[in-house]
C-alpha positions in Angstrom: 0.1 -0.1 0.0 1.3 3.5 -0.8 0.1 6.6 1.2 1.9 9.7 0.6 1.1 13.5 0.9 1.9 15.7 -2.0 1.1 19.2 -2.7 -2.4 18.5 -4.1 -3.3 16.5 -0.8 -3.9 12.8 -0.2 -2.8 10.0 -2.3 -3.7 6.3 -1.6 -3.1 3.3 -3.6 -3.8 -0.4 -2.5 -4.2 -3.6 -4.4 -7.2 -5.6 -3.0 -8.5 -9.1 -3.6 -11.5 -9.3 -6.0 -13.9 -10.5 -3.2 -16.7 -9.0 -1.0 -14.0 -8.8 1.8 -11.7 -6.7 -0.5 -14.5 -4.4 -1.3 -15.3 -4.0 2.2 -11.5 -3.4 3.0 -11.3 -0.6 0.1 -14.2 1.4 2.1 -12.7 0.9 5.3 -9.4 2.0 4.2 -10.7 4.9 2.3 -12.7 6.0 5.5 -9.9 5.7 7.7 -7.5 7.8 5.6 -10.0 10.6 5.2 -10.8 10.6 8.8 -7.1 10.6 9.9 -6.7 13.9 7.8 -9.8 15.4 9.3 -11.8 15.1 5.8 -15.4 14.2 5.6 -16.0 10.5 4.9 -19.5 10.6 3.2 -20.2 10.5 0.4 -16.8 9.1 -0.4 -17.4 6.0 1.6 -20.5 5.1 -0.4 -18.9 5.6 -3.7 -15.8 3.6 -3.0 -18.0 0.6 -1.5 -20.3 0.7 -4.7 -17.3 0.8 -7.3 -15.2 -1.7 -5.2 -18.2 -4.0 -4.9 -18.7 -3.8 -8.8 -15.0 -4.6 -9.4 -15.3 -7.7 -7.0 -18.5 -8.8 -8.5 -18.6 -7.9 -12.2 -14.8 -7.3 -12.9 -13.5 -10.4 -11.2 -10.8 -12.3 -12.8 -9.7 -15.4 -10.8 -6.4 -14.7 -9.4 -6.3 -11.0 -10.1 -6.8 -8.1 -7.8 -8.5 -4.8 -8.3 -6.5 -1.5 -7.5 -8.1 1.3 -5.4 -6.6 4.8 -5.9 -8.1 7.7 -3.9 -6.3 11.1 -4.4 -7.2 14.8 -3.7 -6.2 16.5 -7.0 -7.3 19.8 -5.6 -8.6 21.0 -2.2 -12.3 20.0 -1.5 -12.2 17.3 -4.3 -11.5 13.5 -4.0 -10.8 11.4 -7.1 -11.8 7.6 -6.6 -10.4 5.1 -9.2 -11.0 1.4 -9.1 -9.4 -0.6 -11.7 -10.1 -4.4 -12.5 -8.7 -6.8 -15.0 -11.9 -7.3 -17.0 -12.0 -4.4 -19.4 -14.4 -5.9 -21.8 -17.3 -5.5 -19.3 -17.7 -1.8 -18.8 -20.4 -0.7 -16.4 -23.6 0.7 -17.9 -25.7 3.0 -15.8 -29.2 1.6 -15.0 -31.4 2.9 -17.8 -34.4 1.0 -16.5 -36.4 1.3 -13.4 -35.4 -1.3 -10.9 -38.2 -3.2 -9.4 -38.8 -2.7 -5.6 -38.0 -6.1 -4.6 -34.8 -6.4 -6.8 -31.7 -7.2 -4.7 -29.2 -5.4 -7.2 -29.1 -2.8 -9.9 -29.0 0.5 -7.9 -25.2 0.9 -7.3 -24.4 3.1 -10.4 -27.6 5.2 -9.6 -26.1 5.7 -6.2 -22.7 6.7 -7.5 -24.4 9.1 -10.1 -26.3 10.6 -7.4 -23.5 11.1 -4.8 -20.7 12.0 -7.4 -20.1 15.2 -9.1 -19.1 13.1 -12.1 -18.0 9.6 -13.1 -16.9 7.6 -16.0 -14.9 4.7 -17.3 -11.4 4.7 -18.8 -10.2 1.5 -20.5 -6.5 0.1 -20.7 -4.0 -0.8 -20.4 -5.3 -4.0 -21.8 -7.1 -6.0 -20.4 -8.1 -3.5 -17.6 -10.7 -0.8 -17.1 -10.9 1.8 -14.4 -14.3 3.3 -13.1 -13.6 6.6 -11.6 -15.7 9.2 -9.8 -15.1 12.6 -8.3 -16.8 13.4 -5.0 -16.9 16.7 -3.0 -15.1 16.7 0.2 -16.7 20.1 1.4 -19.6 19.8 3.7 -22.9 20.2 2.1 -25.4 22.9 3.5 -28.0 20.5 3.1 -28.9 18.1 6.0 -27.3 14.8 5.8 -28.7 11.1 6.4 -30.9 8.8 4.4 -33.5 11.3 3.6 -31.0 13.3 1.8 -29.5 10.4 -0.2 -32.8 8.9 -0.8 -33.8 12.3 -2.4 -30.7 12.4 -4.4 -31.2 8.8 -5.6 -34.8 9.4 -6.5 -33.7 12.7 -8.7 -31.0 10.5 -10.4 -33.5 7.7 -11.3 -36.1 10.3 -12.4 -33.4 11.9 -14.7 -32.7 8.6 -16.4 -36.4 7.8 -17.1 -37.0 11.3 -18.4 -35.4 10.9 -22.0 -37.3 7.5 -22.4 -40.5 9.4 -22.1 -39.6 12.0 -24.6 -38.2 9.3 -27.1 
């Protein structure tokens, strides 16, 4: 694991096993690093958890790890990058409504709702990196599940809206 401070702030890089335990550890390490620097841990914890879980579940290649990078390229911003070895399976944002009883399918909607922006970078072959930028500045809005639920609902509604016009 590499943990070094540079002019732009935090830089954390770690290889983790492509398992649920590795995904959980990615979230815990990010939270610990942010907290040790006096930085807010939400929404970064949720975004890291979702991206790492996707790498472990959908980007898993037996015997290969995934890499977590978290850095502060500028004050008040955290860049999260999760790289896995299954580049041909790029994530697609949920374009359909997920049923209320579905046990999966909401992760990238949460990332979309919580991140300032996110995307996918391919390479080097055979890898892909899913990245997200999150704000580290405290929001003037109240925090808690109601705020997250509201942002999730807005992101889901925005995804359905183009279908209604098409």
